[in-house]
C-alpha positions in Angstrom: -114.7 27.5 138.0 -117.3 27.0 135.0 -116.4 30.4 133.7 -112.6 29.4 133.9 -113.2 26.1 132.2 -115.2 27.6 129.5 -112.6 30.3 128.7 -110.0 27.6 128.8 -111.9 25.6 126.1 -112.3 28.9 124.1 -108.7 29.6 124.2 -107.7 26.1 123.2 -110.3 26.0 120.4 -108.8 29.3 119.1 -105.3 28.1 119.1 -106.5 24.9 117.2 -108.4 26.9 114.7 -105.4 29.3 114.0 -102.8 26.4 113.7 -105.1 24.0 111.8 -103.8 20.9 113.6 -107.0 19.3 112.9 -109.5 20.4 110.0 -111.9 23.0 111.4 -115.0 20.9 111.4 -113.1 18.1 113.5 -111.9 20.9 115.9 -115.6 22.1 116.4 -116.9 18.6 117.1 -113.8 18.1 119.6 -115.1 21.3 121.3 -118.5 20.0 121.7 -117.3 16.7 123.1 -114.9 18.5 125.5 -117.8 20.6 126.8 -119.8 17.4 127.3 -116.9 15.8 129.2 -116.4 18.9 131.4 -120.2 19.0 132.1 -120.4 22.5 130.7 -123.3 21.2 128.7 -125.7 18.3 128.8 -125.5 15.6 126.5 -128.5 16.9 124.8 -127.3 20.4 124.5 -123.9 18.9 123.2 -125.6 17.5 120.3 -128.3 20.0 119.8 -126.4 21.7 117.0 -127.3 18.8 114.7 -131.1 19.6 115.1 -130.5 23.4 115.2 -132.8 25.2 112.7 -129.7 27.0 111.4 -128.0 23.7 110.6 -130.8 22.2 108.8 -131.4 25.3 107.0 -127.8 25.5 105.8 -128.0 21.9 104.7 -131.1 22.6 102.6 -129.6 25.7 101.0 -126.5 23.7 99.8 -128.9 21.2 98.3 -131.0 23.9 96.5 -127.8 25.6 95.3 -126.7 22.2 93.8 -130.1 21.9 92.0 -129.6 25.5 90.3 -125.9 24.6 89.3 -126.7 21.1 87.9 -129.3 22.4 85.7 -127.2 25.0 84.1 -129.2 28.1 85.3 -125.9 30.1 86.2 -124.6 29.4 82.6 -126.6 32.5 81.6 -123.7 34.4 83.4 -121.3 33.3 80.6 -123.4 34.9 77.8 -123.9 38.1 79.7 -120.1 38.4 80.6 -119.3 38.0 77.1 -121.9 40.4 75.8 -121.4 43.2 78.5 -117.9 42.5 79.8 -116.3 45.3 77.8 -112.6 45.6 77.1 -111.1 46.5 80.5 -110.9 45.1 84.0 -113.0 47.8 85.6 -116.0 47.2 83.2 -115.7 43.4 83.8 -115.7 43.9 87.7 -118.8 46.1 87.4 -120.6 43.6 85.1 -119.5 40.7 87.5 -120.8 42.6 90.4 -124.1 43.4 89.0 -124.8 39.8 87.7 -122.9 37.6 90.2 -123.6 39.6 93.3 -127.3 39.2 93.3 -127.0 35.6 92.6 -124.8 35.2 95.5 -127.6 36.5 97.8 -129.6 33.4 97.2 -127.0 30.6 96.1 -124.2 29.5 98.2 -121.3 31.6 97.1 -118.7 28.9 97.0 -120.9 27.1 94.4 -121.1 30.4 92.5 -117.4 30.9 92.4 -116.9 27.5 91.3 -119.0 27.9 88.3 -117.8 31.5 87.4 -114.0 30.7 87.7 -113.9 28.9 84.4 -116.4 31.5 82.9 -114.2 34.4 83.8 -111.0 32.7 82.9 -112.4 32.1 79.4 -113.4 35.9 79.1 -109.8 36.9 80.2 -108.3 34.8 77.5 -110.6 36.2 75.0 -109.9 39.8 76.0 -106.2 39.2 77.0 -106.6 40.4 80.3 -104.5 38.5 83.2 -106.8 36.3 85.6 -105.0 37.7 88.4 -106.9 41.2 87.8 -110.4 39.4 88.3 -110.3 36.6 90.3 -110.0 38.4 93.8 -112.9 40.9 92.8 -114.8 37.6 91.7 -114.4 36.2 95.3 -115.1 39.7 97.0 -118.3 40.3 95.0 -119.8 37.1 96.0 -118.9 37.8 99.5 -120.6 41.2 99.4 -123.6 39.6 97.6 -123.9 37.1 100.2 -124.7 39.9 102.8 -127.8 41.0 100.8 -130.0 38.4 102.3 -130.4 36.0 105.2 -129.7 32.9 103.1 -126.7 34.4 101.2 -124.3 32.7 103.6 -124.3 30.0 106.3 -122.9 32.7 108.8 -126.0 34.8 108.4 -128.3 31.9 109.0 -126.2 30.8 111.9 -126.3 34.4 113.4 -130.2 34.4 113.0 -130.4 31.1 115.1 -128.1 32.6 117.7 -130.4 35.7 117.8 -133.3 33.5 118.3 -131.6 31.6 120.9 -130.8 34.8 122.8 -134.4 35.9 122.8 -134.3 38.5 120.1 -135.9 36.6 117.4 -134.9 35.3 114.0 -134.0 37.4 111.2 -136.5 37.8 108.2 -135.1 37.1 104.9 -134.4 40.6 103.9 -133.8 42.0 107.4 -130.7 43.7 106.6 -130.9 44.1 102.7 -130.8 47.9 103.1 -127.4 47.8 104.8 -126.2 45.1 102.6 -127.2 47.1 99.3 -125.2 50.1 100.6 -122.1 48.2 101.5 -122.5 46.2 98.2 -122.4 49.4 96.2 -119.4 50.8 98.1 -117.5 47.8 97.9 -118.1 47.2 93.9 -117.1 50.9 93.4 -113.9 50.4 95.4 -112.8 47.2 93.4 -113.7 48.9 90.1 -111.2 51.7 91.1 -108.5 49.7 93.1 -108.3 46.1 91.6 -107.0 47.2 88.2 -104.4 49.4 89.9 -103.4 47.3 92.9 -103.5 43.7 91.6 -100.5 42.8 89.5 -100.5 40.4 86.6 -99.4 37.3 88.4 -100.2 35.0 85.5 -99.4 36.8 82.2 -102.4 37.6 80.1 -100.6 36.8 76.9 -99.4 33.4 77.9 -101.6 30.7 76.4 -99.7 27.5 77.4 -100.2 26.5 81.0 -96.9 24.7 80.9 -95.5 28.3 80.8 -97.3 29.3 84.0 -95.9 26.5 85.8 -92.4 26.6 84.6 -92.2 23.0 83.4 -89.5 23.2 80.9 -86.9 21.5 83.4 -89.6 18.9 84.7 -91.0 17.4 81.4 -88.8 15.8 78.8 -88.3 12.8 76.6 -86.4 9.8 77.2 -85.2 7.3 74.3 -84.7 3.7 75.1 -81.2 2.4 74.0 -80.2 -0.9 72.8 -78.5 -1.6 76.0 -81.5 -0.6 78.2 -82.7 -2.8 81.0 -86.2 -1.7 80.2 -86.5 -3.4 76.9 -88.9 -6.1 76.6 -90.5 -4.9 79.9 -93.9 -3.5 80.6 -94.0 -0.1 82.4 -95.5 -2.0 85.5 -92.7 -4.5 85.5 -90.0 -1.8 85.1 -91.2 -0.1 88.2 -89.5 3.1 87.2 -92.5 5.2 88.2 -92.5 3.7 91.7 -88.8 3.8 92.3 -87.8 7.2 90.7 -89.6 10.6 91.0 -91.2 10.3 87.6 -94.4 9.8 85.8 -94.8 8.4 82.3 -97.2 10.6 80.3 -97.0 9.1 76.9 -95.2 6.3 74.9 -94.1 6.9 71.4 -93.6 3.6 69.4 -92.6 3.8 65.7 -94.2 7.4 65.4 -97.6 6.1 67.0 -98.3 7.9 70.3 -99.9 5.8 73.1 -101.6 7.8 76.0 -102.8 6.6 79.5 -103.2 3.8 80.4 -99.7 2.6 79.8 -98.9 0.1 82.6 -99.0 -3.1 80.2 -97.2 -1.7 77.3 -94.2 -3.5 76.4 -91.2 -1.3 75.8 -88.9 -1.6 72.9 -85.5 -0.3 71.6 -86.0 3.2 70.1 -89.2 3.8 72.1 -89.7 7.4 73.3 -91.2 8.1 76.8 -92.6 11.5 77.6 -91.9 11.8 81.3 -92.4 14.2 84.0 -89.8 14.2 86.7 -87.2 16.0 88.8 -83.8 16.6 87.4 -82.2 14.2 89.8 -84.8 11.5 88.9 -84.2 11.8 85.2 -80.4 11.6 85.8 -80.9 8.5 87.9 -83.0 6.8 85.3 -80.4 7.6 82.8 -77.5 6.2 84.7 -79.4 3.1 85.8 -81.7 2.1 83.1 -79.9 2.9 80.0 -81.9 5.7 78.4 -81.0 9.1 76.9 -82.4 12.4 77.7 -83.5 14.3 74.5 -82.2 17.8 75.3 -84.2 19.8 72.4 -87.6 18.6 73.7 -90.1 21.4 74.4 -93.0 20.6 76.4 -95.0 23.8 75.2 -95.0 22.4 71.6 -96.4 19.1 72.8 -99.1 20.8 74.8 -100.3 22.5 71.6 -100.3 19.2 69.9 -102.1 17.4 72.7 -104.9 20.1 72.9 -105.6 19.5 69.0 -105.8 15.7 69.5 -107.3 13.4 72.1 -105.1 14.5 74.9 -104.9 17.9 76.7 -103.4 19.6 79.7 -105.8 21.6 81.9 -105.9 22.9 85.6 -108.1 21.2 88.2 -109.0 22.9 91.6 -109.3 20.7 94.8 -112.7 21.7 96.4 -113.4 21.9 100.1 -115.4 19.1 100.4 -113.1 16.9 98.6 -112.2 13.4 100.1 -108.7 13.8 98.5 -107.8 16.4 101.1 -105.2 15.1 103.4 -104.0 12.1 101.3 -101.1 11.9 98.8 -101.3 11.2 95.1 -99.6 8.0 95.6 -102.1 6.9 98.6 -105.0 7.9 96.3 -103.6 6.0 93.2 -104.7 9.2 91.5 -103.5 8.0 88.0 -105.2 4.8 88.2 -108.6 6.4 89.7 -108.7 9.2 87.2 -106.8 7.9 84.2 -104.8 11.3 84.7 -101.2 12.4 85.7 -100.5 15.3 87.9 -97.7 17.4 86.3 -97.3 20.1 89.0 -99.3 21.6 92.0 -99.8 25.2 92.5 -100.6 26.2 96.2 -100.9 29.8 96.6 -97.7 31.4 95.5 -95.7 28.1 95.9 -95.1 25.8 92.9 -94.5 22.1 93.5 -93.0 20.1 90.8 -90.9 17.5 92.5 -91.9 14.4 94.6 -95.5 14.9 93.7 -96.5 11.4 94.8 -95.5 12.4 98.4 -97.5 15.8 98.5 -100.5 15.7 100.7 -103.5 17.4 98.9 -105.0 20.6 100.5 -108.1 22.5 99.8 -107.5 25.2 97.3 -104.7 23.2 95.6 -104.6 23.7 91.9 -103.4 20.7 90.0 -101.9 20.7 86.4 -103.2 17.6 84.9 -102.2 15.8 81.5 -105.1 13.2 80.6 -107.1 12.1 77.7 -110.1 14.3 76.9 -112.6 11.8 78.1 -111.0 11.8 81.6 -111.6 15.4 81.9 -115.3 15.0 81.1 -115.3 12.4 84.1 -113.5 15.1 86.2 -116.1 17.6 85.4 -118.9 15.7 87.0 -117.0 14.9 90.3 -118.0 16.9 93.3 -114.5 16.8 94.8 -112.5 18.5 91.8 -113.4 21.4 89.6 -111.9 21.6 86.0 -111.0 25.1 85.2 -112.7 25.2 81.9 -116.2 25.7 80.9 -118.4 22.8 81.6 -119.8 20.7 78.8 -123.4 21.4 78.6 -124.1 17.8 77.9 -123.3 17.1 81.5 -125.9 19.6 82.7 -129.7 18.9 83.0 -130.6 22.1 81.0 -134.1 20.9 80.2 -134.8 21.3 84.1 -133.2 24.8 84.4 -136.5 26.9 84.6 -138.0 24.3 87.1 -135.0 24.6 89.4 -135.1 28.4 89.2 -138.9 28.3 89.8 -138.4 26.0 92.9 -135.8 28.4 94.4 -137.9 31.6 93.6 -140.9 29.8 95.3 -138.8 29.0 98.5 -137.8 32.8 98.5 -141.3 34.1 98.1 -142.8 31.8 100.6 -140.1 32.8 103.3 -140.3 36.6 102.3 -144.2 36.7 102.9 -143.8 34.8 105.9 -146.2 32.0 104.8 -143.8 29.4 106.1 -140.4 29.6 108.1 -137.4 29.6 105.8 -136.5 26.2 107.3 -139.7 24.5 106.2 -139.9 26.3 102.8 -136.2 25.3 102.0 -136.9 21.7 103.0 -139.9 21.7 100.7 -137.7 23.0 98.1 -135.3 20.2 98.5 -138.0 17.6 98.0 -139.4 19.3 94.9 -135.7 19.2 93.4 -135.7 15.5 93.6 -139.2 15.0 92.5 -139.0 17.2 89.5 -135.6 15.4 88.4 -133.5 18.5 88.9 -131.4 16.2 91.4 -131.3 12.7 91.7 -132.0 11.2 95.1 -128.3 9.8 95.5 -127.1 13.1 94.6 -128.3 15.2 97.4 -125.8 13.8 100.1 -122.9 14.8 97.9 -124.0 18.3 97.4 -123.9 19.1 101.2 -120.9 20.7 102.6 -120.7 18.3 105.6 -117.5 20.1 106.8 -119.6 23.2 107.3 -122.5 21.2 108.8 -120.2 19.4 111.3 -118.7 23.0 112.1 -122.0 24.5 112.9 -123.2 21.6 114.9 -119.9 21.6 117.1 -119.8 25.2 117.5 -123.4 25.8 118.7 -123.0 24.1 122.0 -120.2 26.5 122.7 -122.6 29.4 122.7 -124.9 27.4 125.1 -121.9 26.7 127.3 -121.0 30.4 127.4 -124.6 31.3 128.5 -124.9 28.3 130.9 -121.5 29.0 132.9 -122.1 32.7 132.9 -119.1 33.4 130.6 -121.0 35.7 128.4 -122.2 37.9 131.2 -118.8 38.0 132.9 -117.1 39.0 129.6 -119.7 41.7 129.0 -119.2 43.1 132.3 -115.4 43.0 131.9 -115.6 44.9 128.5 -118.2 47.4 129.8 -115.8 48.3 132.7 -113.0 48.8 130.0 -115.2 51.0 127.8 -117.5 52.5 130.1 -116.8 56.0 129.1 -117.0 55.3 125.4 -120.1 56.4 123.4 -122.4 53.6 122.1 -121.2 54.2 118.7 -117.4 53.4 119.5 -118.5 50.4 121.6 -120.3 49.0 118.4 -117.2 50.0 116.1 -115.1 48.2 118.7 -117.0 44.9 118.3 -117.1 45.4 114.6 -113.2 45.7 114.4 -112.6 42.7 116.8 -114.9 40.5 114.9 -113.4 41.4 111.6 -109.9 40.7 112.8 -111.0 37.4 114.6 -112.6 36.1 111.4 -109.4 36.5 109.5 -107.7 33.8 111.5 -110.8 31.8 112.8 -114.0 30.4 110.8 -116.5 33.2 110.3 -118.9 30.9 111.9 -116.7 30.6 115.0 -116.5 34.3 115.2 -120.2 34.6 115.2 -120.8 32.0 117.8 -118.3 33.7 120.3 -118.9 37.4 119.6 -122.7 37.6 119.3 -123.8 36.6 122.8 -121.0 39.0 124.2 -122.1 41.9 122.0 -125.8 41.4 122.7 -125.2 41.3 126.5 -122.8 44.4 126.5 -125.8 46.2 124.5 -128.4 45.1 127.0 -126.2 46.1 130.0 -125.8 49.7 128.5 -129.4 50.0 127.5 -128.4 50.0 123.8 -130.0 48.2 120.9 -128.9 44.6 121.0 -129.9 44.0 117.4 -127.5 46.8 116.2 -124.7 44.8 117.8 -125.8 41.5 116.4 -125.9 43.0 112.8 -122.5 44.6 113.3 -120.9 41.2 114.3 -122.7 39.4 111.5 -121.5 41.8 108.8 -117.8 41.8 110.3 -117.8 38.1 110.3 -118.7 37.6 106.8 -116.9 40.8 105.1 -113.5 39.1 105.1 -111.1 40.3 102.6 -107.5 40.8 104.3 -106.2 37.0 103.7 -106.7 34.1 101.3 -107.6 31.9 104.4 -110.3 34.2 106.0 -113.1 33.2 103.6 -113.3 30.0 101.6 -113.9 31.7 98.3 -110.7 33.7 98.8 -108.9 30.3 99.3 -110.6 29.0 96.0 -109.1 31.9 93.9 -105.7 31.9 95.6 -103.9 29.4 93.5 -105.8 29.9 90.2 -104.9 33.5 90.2 -101.2 32.8 91.0 -101.5 35.1 94.0 -99.3 35.9 96.8 -100.4 36.2 100.3 -99.6 40.0 100.0 -101.8 40.7 97.1 -105.0 40.0 99.3 -103.4 42.3 102.0 -102.9 44.9 99.4 -106.3 45.1 98.3 -108.3 44.0 101.2 -106.8 46.1 103.8 -108.3 49.3 102.4 -111.7 47.4 101.9 -111.8 46.3 105.5 -110.8 49.8 106.8 -113.6 51.2 104.7 -116.3 48.8 106.2 -114.9 49.4 109.7 -115.6 53.1 109.4 -118.7 53.0 107.3 -120.7 49.8 108.6 -121.1 50.8 112.1 -122.3 54.2 111.1 -124.9 52.9 108.8 -126.0 50.6 111.4 -126.6 53.3 113.8 -128.3 55.4 111.0 -130.6 52.6 109.9 -131.5 50.5 113.0 -130.7 52.9 115.7 -128.6 52.5 118.7 
């Protein structure tokens, strides 16, 4: 009965992860609660994920990564890319791999992608290369780089914790670096050859105006207030046109004087011109009901150029995975009032949203096209929830602390590498030093942690315990052995790699590791094979996720900024996945034995 209940919980959790009825972290916590209610784990075991070495280590690594990014250490990437990037996409991919890949081995790769997106975009504009040629390779090289060390990804750290829990010991810092280097070089070579040929120009390299990429010519226009208009002598707030109609007022022109946000208390007069974003139906409705005329010859592209030369500008802003905006609409958030900025359009993967923006629920990976005063963008650059896709102002970084932060991280790595202290202890020591030395302020450390990942790990770890307690792991292992009893150890190892690789495309990679490592290790044990070889196979398969934009968070981050379609990831990622399905198990057998 316990085995049936455990398998039932796994199946329901799998369905919830796939259909995303709840955020992944809430699904994981719900799993832990369900296991406690069914008495498959004790209350102590149910909350043990919060005190697990892996969870605490991952939390510390997020903070250390933030210390590096806040002090501008990775800004050196910009100079190196500009200097050595060359004139074509293949050379740029090589340079990205050689510089960004090793950084991703020690710094959280979502942080690396967040910093490098604006840098790579600026390089593309300078060399007139479409960002669509380089953003997927950027994501992929950080994924490949993350497999060079134990601390490269949260998945590696979790896998190490599960290995210890099963009695096979924790991974050392460079336990699988040899294997990681080979797969990294193979993956980088593939990207250099395939990416320029397989990735289309979704965003034209020659287009300098963002409004062109969002096709805004029919959605942004100017309205002139006529003498008989009901808007005369009213403020924008009193007129309620932004609440009643699907429009946003971006600018007010009164007697040739341009007024930008905030505009709510500006009194409107005859002849005033309102620059508005809205749907065609909304604009026609205002014209009929409020006595305004639509200026048909208006071109937003011309205005965008003028704005960028004055105190206003238009820029893209990416919604990050830890953003509190996720799940809320722009109207509920009072986005315009909160950030003194107006959203003109939303790019969601290959979908463009330009109508009824106030009712659009924000998702992770959404790209917002925003018009605002330049001061507002400086504020947005410092938020932990949104990423402005332009190079960060150095004034917002603590560049005088850069070498201190770098020294702290190098110290953490060396202490762990020479086994002076466990990585858990050395990383926590590094966190304290980051605060003491002023690289991070005390209040900042909580905002730097990816709490969704922490709760995801804490909720999933009890599932592994329940599988062991109930005998589910042993039962599944016997079932798989009976199915593949005539296969060689190599093909069984390859089977686990393929199953984990496919599973991680629809589940969290952390969930795949929790589910598959205990079963793989048990199968290896029952067949007198090397359990560590199977653990490494599952760990690599869970992190090397290239097939979809939802399989790995860095893929989701580049999905909208690159203007990609879902099929673009399949086109380039399928062959990379197949390459590693063939090569990685063979390398594991060669390096670690079977």
